[in-house]
C-alpha positions as CSV (number, residue, x, y, z in Angstrom):
1,M,-101.1,38.3,5.8
2,E,-101.6,42.1,6.5
3,T,-102.8,43.0,10.1
4,Q,-106.1,44.2,9.7
5,T,-107.3,47.3,12.4
6,Q,-109.7,48.2,14.6
7,S,-110.4,50.8,11.5
8,Q,-110.5,48.1,8.9
9,P,-112.9,45.5,9.1
10,L,-111.8,42.0,7.9
11,V,-114.8,41.5,5.9
12,D,-117.5,43.4,4.6
13,L,-120.7,41.4,3.3
14,N,-123.5,43.1,1.6
15,I,-126.5,41.2,1.7
16,S,-130.0,41.9,-0.4
17,H,-132.9,39.9,0.3
18,P,-133.7,37.9,-3.2
19,D,-136.5,38.6,-5.2
20,Q,-139.9,37.6,-3.9
21,A,-141.2,36.6,-7.3
22,V,-138.5,33.7,-6.7
23,F,-140.9,32.3,-4.1
24,K,-143.7,32.7,-5.6
25,S,-142.5,31.2,-8.9
26,S,-140.7,27.9,-7.0
27,L,-144.6,27.5,-5.4
28,N,-146.1,27.4,-8.4
29,A,-144.0,24.9,-9.7
30,L,-144.1,22.9,-7.1
31,N,-148.0,22.5,-6.9
32,M,-147.8,22.3,-10.5
33,A,-145.6,19.3,-10.6
34,K,-147.8,17.8,-8.1
35,A,-151.3,18.2,-10.2
36,Y,-149.6,16.2,-12.9
37,E,-150.8,13.1,-14.0
38,I,-148.9,11.8,-17.1
39,D,-150.8,9.2,-19.1
40,S,-150.5,9.9,-22.8
41,A,-147.3,11.3,-24.9
42,D,-148.5,14.8,-25.2
43,V,-148.8,15.1,-21.3
44,R,-145.4,13.5,-20.8
45,D,-143.9,16.2,-23.2
46,L,-145.8,19.1,-21.6
47,A,-144.4,17.8,-18.2
48,A,-140.8,17.5,-20.1
49,K,-140.9,21.6,-21.3
50,E,-142.0,22.0,-17.6
51,L,-139.3,20.1,-16.3
52,V,-136.8,22.3,-18.6
53,K,-138.2,25.8,-17.0
54,I,-137.9,24.3,-13.2
55,V,-134.1,23.5,-14.1
56,T,-134.1,26.9,-15.7
57,L,-135.5,28.7,-12.4
58,K,-133.2,26.3,-10.0
59,K,-130.0,28.1,-12.0
60,S,-131.4,31.2,-11.4
61,V,-132.4,30.6,-7.7
62,E,-128.7,29.0,-7.4
63,S,-127.5,32.0,-9.0
64,Q,-128.9,34.3,-6.3
65,R,-127.9,31.8,-3.3
66,K,-124.4,31.8,-4.3
67,A,-124.4,35.9,-5.0
68,I,-125.6,35.8,-1.2
69,T,-123.4,32.8,0.1
70,V,-119.9,33.1,-1.6
71,P,-119.2,36.5,-0.4
72,I,-119.9,34.8,3.2
73,D,-118.0,31.7,2.2
74,N,-115.2,34.2,1.4
75,A,-115.0,35.7,4.2
76,K,-115.3,32.7,6.5
77,K,-112.4,31.3,4.6
78,A,-110.4,34.7,5.6
79,V,-111.3,34.4,9.3
80,M,-110.1,30.4,9.1
81,D,-107.0,31.4,7.4
82,L,-106.4,34.8,9.8
83,F,-106.8,32.0,12.9
84,R,-105.4,29.0,11.5
85,T,-102.0,29.4,12.3
86,P,-102.0,30.0,16.4
87,T,-104.6,27.4,16.1
88,D,-102.4,24.8,14.9
89,Y,-99.8,25.9,17.0
90,L,-101.9,25.3,20.1
91,D,-103.2,21.8,18.6
92,Q,-100.0,20.7,18.8
93,A,-98.7,22.1,22.1
94,E,-102.1,20.1,23.3
95,A,-101.4,17.4,21.9
96,I,-97.7,17.3,23.0
97,L,-98.0,17.7,26.2
98,K,-101.5,15.5,26.5
99,G,-99.0,12.7,25.1
100,A,-96.4,13.5,27.4
101,I,-99.1,13.2,30.7
102,S,-100.3,10.1,29.7
103,K,-97.1,8.5,28.8
104,F,-95.9,9.6,32.1
105,D,-99.3,8.3,33.9
106,R,-99.4,5.3,32.3
107,E,-95.4,4.7,33.4
108,E,-96.3,5.7,36.7
109,E,-99.5,3.3,37.2
110,Q,-97.4,0.5,35.9
111,R,-94.6,1.5,38.8
112,R,-97.5,2.1,41.2
113,I,-99.1,-1.3,40.7
114,A,-95.4,-3.0,41.0
115,A,-94.8,-1.2,44.0
116,Q,-98.3,-2.2,45.1
117,A,-97.5,-5.8,44.2
118,A,-94.2,-5.8,46.3
119,A,-96.0,-4.8,49.5
120,E,-98.6,-7.2,49.2
121,E,-96.0,-9.9,49.0
122,A,-94.1,-8.6,51.9
123,A,-97.0,-8.4,54.0
124,R,-98.1,-11.9,53.0
125,K,-94.4,-12.8,54.2
126,E,-94.6,-11.2,57.3
127,R,-97.7,-13.0,58.0
128,A,-96.6,-16.2,57.2
129,R,-93.7,-15.6,59.0
130,M,-96.0,-14.9,62.4
131,E,-98.0,-17.5,61.7
132,A,-94.9,-20.3,61.4
133,E,-93.7,-18.5,65.0
134,A,-97.3,-18.7,65.9
135,A,-97.2,-23.0,65.3
136,A,-93.5,-23.0,66.5
137,R,-94.4,-21.6,69.9
138,A,-97.1,-23.7,69.8
139,A,-95.2,-26.9,69.5
140,A,-92.6,-25.8,71.9
141,A,-95.3,-24.9,74.6
142,Q,-96.3,-28.1,74.5
143,A,-93.1,-30.4,74.2
144,E,-92.1,-28.4,77.5
145,A,-95.2,-28.9,79.3
146,D,-95.1,-33.1,78.1
147,A,-91.3,-32.6,79.7
148,I,-93.1,-31.3,82.7
149,Q,-95.5,-33.8,83.0
150,Q,-93.0,-36.7,82.7
151,Q,-91.4,-34.9,85.6
152,A,-94.7,-35.2,87.4
153,K,-95.3,-39.0,86.9
154,A,-91.8,-39.8,87.9
155,A,-92.5,-38.0,91.0
156,A,-95.9,-39.7,91.7
157,A,-94.1,-42.7,91.4
158,N,-91.5,-41.8,93.7
159,G,-94.4,-41.2,96.2
160,Q,-93.7,-37.4,96.1
161,A,-97.8,-36.5,95.8
162,E,-97.1,-32.7,96.5
163,E,-94.2,-32.4,94.1
164,A,-96.3,-34.5,91.2
165,A,-99.2,-32.1,91.7
166,R,-96.8,-29.2,91.4
167,L,-95.4,-30.3,88.7
168,A,-98.7,-31.0,86.8
169,S,-100.2,-27.7,87.6
170,E,-96.8,-26.4,86.0
171,A,-97.6,-28.3,83.2
172,D,-100.8,-26.6,82.4
173,S,-99.9,-23.3,82.9
174,R,-97.1,-23.7,80.5
175,V,-99.4,-24.9,77.9
176,E,-102.3,-22.2,78.6
177,Q,-99.2,-19.6,78.6
178,G,-98.3,-21.2,75.2
179,A,-101.9,-21.0,73.9
180,A,-102.2,-17.2,74.7
181,E,-99.0,-16.4,72.8
182,V,-100.1,-18.3,69.9
183,Q,-103.1,-16.4,70.1
184,M,-101.5,-13.3,70.2
185,L,-99.2,-13.8,67.4
186,Q,-102.1,-15.3,65.3
187,Q,-104.0,-11.8,65.9
188,T,-101.2,-9.8,65.0
189,A,-100.7,-12.0,61.7
190,T,-104.2,-10.8,61.0
191,L,-103.7,-7.0,60.9
192,I,-100.7,-7.2,59.0
193,T,-101.7,-5.6,55.6
194,A,-100.0,-3.6,53.0
195,P,-99.8,0.4,52.8
196,V,-101.8,1.6,49.6
197,V,-99.2,3.0,47.4
198,A,-100.6,6.5,46.1
199,A,-101.6,7.4,42.6
200,V,-100.8,10.0,40.6
201,Q,-101.9,13.7,42.1
202,Q,-104.2,15.0,39.7
203,T,-103.4,18.7,39.3
204,K,-106.2,21.4,39.5
205,G,-108.1,21.9,35.4
206,V,-106.4,18.5,34.3
207,S,-108.4,15.2,35.0
208,T,-107.7,11.8,33.5
209,R,-110.7,9.4,32.8
210,K,-110.7,5.6,31.6
211,V,-112.5,5.3,28.3
212,W,-113.0,1.8,26.8
213,K,-112.8,1.6,23.3
214,A,-112.6,-1.0,20.2
215,E,-111.1,-1.5,17.2
216,V,-111.4,-4.9,14.6
217,S,-108.6,-6.3,14.9
218,D,-109.5,-9.7,12.6
219,K,-112.5,-8.7,10.4
220,L,-112.9,-12.2,9.1
221,A,-113.4,-13.2,12.5
222,L,-115.8,-10.8,13.1
223,I,-117.7,-11.9,10.3
224,R,-118.0,-15.4,11.2
225,Y,-119.1,-14.6,14.3
226,V,-121.6,-12.2,13.1
227,A,-122.7,-15.3,10.7
228,E,-123.0,-17.2,13.8
229,H,-125.2,-14.5,15.9
230,P,-127.5,-12.6,13.2
231,E,-128.6,-10.8,16.1
232,Y,-125.3,-8.6,15.3
233,V,-126.0,-8.1,11.4
234,D,-126.0,-4.1,12.2
235,L,-122.5,-4.0,13.1
236,L,-121.9,-5.1,9.3
237,E,-122.2,-2.2,7.2
238,P,-121.8,-2.8,3.4
239,S,-119.4,-0.4,1.6
240,M,-122.2,0.7,-0.7
241,P,-119.3,3.1,-3.0
242,A,-117.1,-0.5,-3.5
243,I,-120.3,-2.4,-4.0
244,N,-121.4,0.3,-6.9
245,K,-117.9,0.1,-8.3
246,I,-118.1,-3.6,-8.9
247,A,-121.7,-3.4,-9.9
248,L,-120.7,-1.0,-12.5
249,A,-118.2,-3.0,-14.1
250,L,-119.7,-6.4,-13.8
251,K,-123.7,-5.5,-14.0
252,A,-125.6,-8.5,-14.6
253,N,-122.4,-10.9,-13.6
254,C,-121.9,-9.5,-10.4
255,P,-120.6,-12.1,-8.4
256,L,-122.1,-10.7,-4.8
257,K,-124.6,-12.6,-3.2
258,G,-127.2,-10.8,-1.1
259,V,-126.7,-7.9,-3.7
260,R,-129.1,-6.9,-6.1
261,V,-128.1,-5.5,-9.3
262,F,-130.5,-3.6,-11.5
263,E,-130.4,-1.3,-14.2
264,D,-132.6,2.1,-13.7
265,S,-133.5,5.3,-15.8
266,V,-132.2,8.7,-14.7
267,I,-134.1,11.6,-16.4
268,A,-131.8,14.5,-17.5
269,A,-132.7,18.2,-18.0
270,R,-130.5,21.5,-19.1
271,A,-131.3,24.8,-18.1
272,A,-132.9,26.6,-20.9
C-alpha cells in the first residue's frame, strides 16, 4: 500500500443530494398504497401493477443510494485497511500482556492465600501453646499451694500455730500469684493474630476487578430446571434458524412440540 502524504488525500468523496422528485414519488406511492381497498379482481390487478411501479422506483432509489454509499463504503474500507495492521499488532500486544499479568496475579493470589493460611495456623498454634502453658502454670501453682497447705496442717497438728498461719498465708499467696500469671498468659494469647499478607501492588493506570461470569456446562440440566421453574422460561431462547430448517424439511410432519408449522404465501414483484 502506498504511503499517503498530506497533499494527497486518502479518499475524495463527491456526494450530491438525491433528486427531490424521488422523495415526492415515494411519498405519493405510500399514500396511494394506504388508500387501496382491494375488494375485486380488477382492483387487485391495479394494485399489482402499482406494486410493480413501486418495486421499480425502489430499484431507482437503491441505485441513487448506492451512488452515494458505495464511495463512502470504499473510503471506510480503505481507512480500515490502512489501520488494520497496526491495530492488530496492538490488540495482540494488549492481549499478551493482559494474559501474562492475569496469570501472575492469579498465581500470586494463590501464594498469598497459602501464606495467609500458614500465618493463621502459626498464630493458632502459638495461642494454643500459651493457653496450654497457662493451664500448666495454673495446675503447678495449685499443686504447690496444696503442698504448702499440707505443711500448714502438719504444723498446726504439732502445735505450731504461728508457722501454720504463715504457711496458710503463703499457700493463698501462691494461688493468687498463679492466677495472675494465668490471666496474663490468657490475655496475651488473645492478642496473638496473624499478620496480613499483602496483595499484589497495583500499577497506576492498570487495575484489576472481579467479574462474575456464567457458562452453560450442562444444557439438559438447565432445560430440566426451567421445566420445573417456568418463571425462568426466558432463559431458553429457541434457535429459529434450526427450527425453520426442520420445518422446511418435514413441513406438516414436523415432530417438535410447541412449534406451529404452517404454510404462508409470499408476494413477489419484479421491477419493470
